[in-house]
N, C-alpha and C positions, 0 to 999 in steps of 0.2 A: 469387462473389457470396452474401451470407448470406441464407439464407432468413429470412423474418421471422414472428414470431410474437405473439400478442396478450398482454398484459399488464396487470393492473389498473393504476388511475390510483393516482399517488401518495398513500398514505393519509395521513389527518389523525389518527387515531386513537392512543391511547397505549396502553400495556401495561398488564395488570392486576398487581397488587402480587405479588411471586413472591419464593421464596427459591432459590437456586442452590447444589446441593451442590458440596462441594469438592473430590470426586473428579477433576474434570477438570484439576484446578490441580496436586494432590499425589499422586496416584495412579500408582505405578511400572506397574502392569498397565494402567492407562488409557493411559498414555505409550506402551506398547509396542502397545496395540490401536489408537493413531492410525495407525501406519505403512499397515497394512492397511486399515483401514476407512475412513480420512480420506485421508491423502496420496497414496494411491495412486488416489484417485477423484474428486480434484476438480482444476478448471482452476488452475494456479499461474502468478502473473507472473513470469517468468523472465529479462527483462531488455528493452531497447529495440532498435527498428529500427536505430536510429542508431548503436549498438554495433557492429554489422557492416555496414558501407556497401559494401565492396568483395567480391569473388568470393573464396573461401576465407578470409574474415574466420571467427572463431567464437569462442563463449563456453562456459562451461558453467554448470550450475547443480545445485545438490546438496541432497537432501531427505533425512534419516536415511540409510538403506541404499541409496540410489539417487542415480545423476548422470545427467544428460543433455547430451549434446553437441549446440551449436546450431550451423549453419553455413551461411553463404551460398553456395550451390551454383551459382547464376546470378546476373545483374543483377536479375532480378525472382523470384526463388526461393530460399526459406528452408526447411531441414529440420531435425528434431532427430533423434538416435539415442541408444540406451542406450549410455552412455560406457564400455563393457565389449568388448575383445578377444573374438571369438568363438572363439578357438583354447582357452586356457586361464583366461579370465576375469580378465586383468588389466585393471586399469582402463586405459582408453587413452589420456586425457590427463588429467596430474596437475595438480592445484591448487598452484602455488608456496607455499611456506611462509608464512605471514603473509597471505596473499592471501584475498579473499572469494571468489574463483573464478577460472578460468584464462581467457585472453584471448589471442588471435594471430592469425595468417594462414598458410595453407598450402594447398598443391594436393593433399597426402595428409595422412594420419595414420599413423603408424609405431608400433606396439606396442614397448614398451622391453624386452619378455621375450625373444621370438622372432622380432620385425622383421616381423609379419606387418602389411602393408600394404592401406590402405584409401583409396579415392579419396573426391571429396566428395560422391557419389553413394551412398556406402555399401557399394560392392562390394569384395570383397577382391582387389586388383589386384596384390597380390605375395604367394605363398606358397613358401616355400622347401621344395623336395622335396615339391611338392604331388601327384606321381605316386605316392608312397608310400600314399596313402589309396585309391587307386583312383577308381571313378566316384561314389562316396558322397558325395565330399567337392564337392558342387554348389554353384553359385553362391548358392542359397537358403539353404543350410546356413552358408555362411559370410560372407554379407554382414551388415553392422551392420542389429540391429533399430531399426525406427523407432518415433518417438514421436509421439502427436497434438500437433501444432502449429500455432497459428494467431494472428493479430495482430489487436489493436483498440487505437485511442486511441494509437498509436505504440509499444505494449508488446507484447512476445513472450510468449504464453501457451502452457504444455505440460501434458499431461495423460497419465498413464501408464496410464490404462484406455483399451484399443483401443475399448471400447464405448459411451464417452462421450457426451453430447449435443454438438451443436455450442457453439462457443464463445458465438456471439451469444445462442443461445437461455440458456446459462448465465448470461451476464451480465444480462440484463433483469431488472427495468427502469432499471437502474442505466446500461447502455449508452446507452439512448435518453435519458436525462436528462443525460447529459454528453455526449453528441457535440456540441451547439452549440457547446462551450467549445473545439473543435478541440484537443484534448490531445496530437494527433500532431505539432502544428507548434511543441511547445515542446520545450526542451533543457535538459540539468541545470545548473545552477551549481554546484552542490556534492553529493556524495554521500559516505555516511559510512555504517560498520559497526561493531558493536559486540558484547560479549555481556555478558548480564547473570544473575545468578543467581537465577532466578524462572521460572516457566513462561512460555511463549511469551503465553499468552491475558494473564496479568498485565500484561506489557510492552505488548502491543496495546491492553486495555483501557483502559488510563492516559490513550489519546489520542481515544477514540472516545465520549466525553462531555464537556460543557461545566460539569458540576455541580462539579467539583472546581476550576475556576479560582479561586474566591472562596478557598478553604482554601489551595491549592498554588500561587497565583500572587496574592498580595494587590496587589502592585504594580499590575495591571489594572484592581483595583477602581476607581482612580482616575479610568478612562476609561468607566467605565457598567458597567449589570447584564449580565452574561456568561451567566446562566441561560438555556438553551434547551431544545430537545427532540431525542430521538432516535426514530425510526420504523422499524419493520420493513417491509421491500418484498422479498417472497418471501425467497430465501435470503439476501440481502442487507440492509443499513440504510443510513439516512443521518441525520444530524445537521443542526441549522442553530438560527437565532435568529428569535424574532417581531419585527419591527420594530415601531417607533413608527407610529402612525396617520400617515399622510401620506408616510411617509418609506421606500418599498419598496426603494430602493437599499441600505437599512442590513440587509437580509436577507442579503445578501452577505458574502463575506469582506472585500472592502474597505469596512469600515464606519466609521461618524464614531464621535466620542467623544462624550460627553454633556457639560452645562454649555455653556459657548462653544463650540461645535463647531469653530470656527477654531483655537483653543487647544488644545482637548484632542486634536483629529486630529491636529495638528503633533506634540505631545507622545507621544502613542501610537505615532505612525508610527516616530518616531526611536528609541522606547523597543524597538518591536518589532525594528527593524533591527538595532539594538545588542546586544539581549538575547536574540533569537532567530534572526535573520539568516534569517528564513522569511517567508511569507505577505504579502510585498510586493516591491516592485521599487526600485530607485535613484531612477528617474522619480516615482513616486508619494511617495516620501521627500521629494525635494527640492521638488516642488509642493507638498507639506503645509507646509512649511515657511514658505512664503510667504503662507499664508491670512491670519494675523493681519495681514500690512501690506497684502494687496491687497484685501481685503473689510472694509469697516466694521462696525465692532460692532454686534450685533443683526442681522446676515446670517441668516435662517431657515436651519435645519439643511438643507432640501431643497437650497437654492441653493448652500451651502457643498459639498455633496456634488456637484452638478451641475458647478460650477465646478473643484472638484478633480479629478474623473475625466476631463471633457471636455480641460482643460489638458492633464493628463497623458497622456491619449490623442493628441492632436495633436502634442506633441512627441514621443513616441515614433513616430508616423508620418513626421514628418519624418526621423527617423533610419534607416526601413526597418522599424519595426516595428507591424504592424497587429494591433491586437485585434479578435477577432470580434465582430460587432455583435448581442447577445442582448438581448431584452426584459425589462425588471425582473421580470416575472411568473415568465419562465422561470427566472432567476435566483434568485427566492425560493423558487419549488417544489423546486429542485434541491438547497437546503441550501448547507451551508458544507464538507461533506465524505461521502463515500458509503464504506462499509465493504464491499469486495468479498470474500465468505465464501470460505476462512476468514481469510484472514491478510492482506489487503492493505488500506490505506486511502487514499483518492485526496481530498486536500483542494484543492479546485478554486477555480478563479477566472478572471475573463476575460483575465487577463495572465500568470498563473502558479499553479502548484500545488506543493503540500507532500504528500509519500508516504511512509506507513510501512510496513514489513512485518516480521514476527515469525515466526521458524521455529525449531523445536527443537533443540539442540544435543545430539545424541544422543538415548539413551532416556531419561537423566534429567530427570523432569519439573521440576526445579529449576534447568535450564539452558536457554538459548535464545540464537539470535542476533538481533539487531533491526538494523534498516537505517533511515536518514533519506535522502531524496533531494528535493533543492529544485529546481524546473524555473521556466523562464520564455521568454518569446518574446526573440528576437534577429534583427538584420539576416541576411540571407541571408549563408551561410558565415563568420558572425562568431562562432558559439557557443564558448565556450570547450572546450577540449579536457579531460575529467574522467575520473577512475578511480574506483573503489570504495576508498576510503581507510579503514583501520583508526583508530579513534580510542578512547581509553580513555573511559569515560563521564565521567570527572572533566576532560574536554578539549573538550567539546560547550558549545555556549554556554549562557548562564546560565539562562534560563526552560527550555529542555531538562534541564538538572541538576536543577532542582527537582521535575520530572516524574519522573525517574530516582530521584529519593531516597526515594520510597514505595515502590520495586518489591521490593526483598529483605525489608523490613518486612513489606509485604502478603503475601508468599510466606510467609514465618516466622509471621506470624500466623493465617493458615488452618489451621495445624497444630496450634494450641492445643485441647488436650481439651475440649471442651462447646463448641464454636465451631459454631453452628448451619449456617452456611452465608451467602451473599452475599445481601442484599435490597435490590437496584438502585432508583433513584427511577424509577417507573413511566414518567414523562413526560421527564426530561433524560437519563435512561440507558438508555433503551430499546434502543439499539443492543446494551448489553450482554446484554438480555434475548434478544435476536434471536439474537444469536450462540450461545446455549447452547441455544436451541429447536431451531436448525439443527444444532449438533453433534450433539444427541441423536438426530436423524433417521438422520444416519450411524453413529454410535456404538452406538446400541441402549440407551443409559443416560445418566444425568446432565440430566434433562429439568427444567426450572424446574417448581417445585411451587408450586400456591398457597400465600400466606403465611398463617400461623396460629399460633395461641398456642404458647408454647415446649413446652407438653406432648403437642401434637398432632404434632410435627416428629420425625422418628427419622432418622438419618446412613443412607443407605442401605449396603448391603454392598458392598464393593470388589472 
């Protein structure tokens, strides 16, 4: 059981105008320092509980020089170990070529170098010629080193710092804001990973604000104004939209289009399904297509929303898919997505979620791994079996390719001599500012600075 802590109510304040120095994106020294100051100090989302349902199931998670082996040791127990043989330092479980991570099942782990064998509980259960070492080679010396592990929302989280705060404390207030959505009940519909020629922060920040929609995704302009807000929440942040008066339901991800809400919602849902394949479900898309036929012209937007969502909820319930009951105030205050510091985004809705994660690819500040996972609710035991599939950036859905098209150009642009640094919109890009404020707490450098005239700004030494 997690102990509870108090945390501030969700903030309504916007950030002050700032400039963000570029060192966090382009400096090789900064990228090297991230390993020890950041990645070895924070909780990282490393997988899902459903990835390891049976005793002996395991997955790995890599972050720069570190690799973690996560294994189900009993029906109700999961442990994480440093993925290295305690004999001569060989990585214990290799990641297959071209795969995001290793995944399998076994009752023991055998090192490929000298065949030292380890049981699921981490004990060295087989050492050839063990007597040669004498009494010094005790169980404590040879067993695999454990890594801090916990779960929340169906996700598995690891922390390489043995003195870290409990996961629940770390996740607040995001955890309490997202608990009503019962993320642990969702299962992946598809999961893809890729590589980008940009810093991991450039990749992540392309998705943690709505200010870019009008410029990057002009097709969505026909469905309404997507300018929203982004707010810092402790070490995390969240983003969302301000709904029209009397239409609280439109604060959530399952929002209506503008104009005739019957027609625009039907078109928006169809375009979203075909263009990005996220943020909705087949049931929602199908019901939306019926709106112009079953509801009369002039039906108020609130009634369109109510019919759409209640009908889809009823259809899903008949097939064994049960949405959580969440009041509109909770949906609105939670926003549409949470950015879990440092590198995870959870875009939540009552029946689906869209998750992004970015990680450095080696110590090169110009390279990163990027992951997209789409989840939804399924009838019991009917969720599809999915793996992390590699996809070239050009093979993702159309709308995501639009986002990807900016990344290399941003990474290159920030290196141009005389560029002063990023100046995010204080309201709608507040999550970007939040990320760098929190990064500076760990890194000791790179904090956002008050926006001032060009002559008052100097690029900090790297």
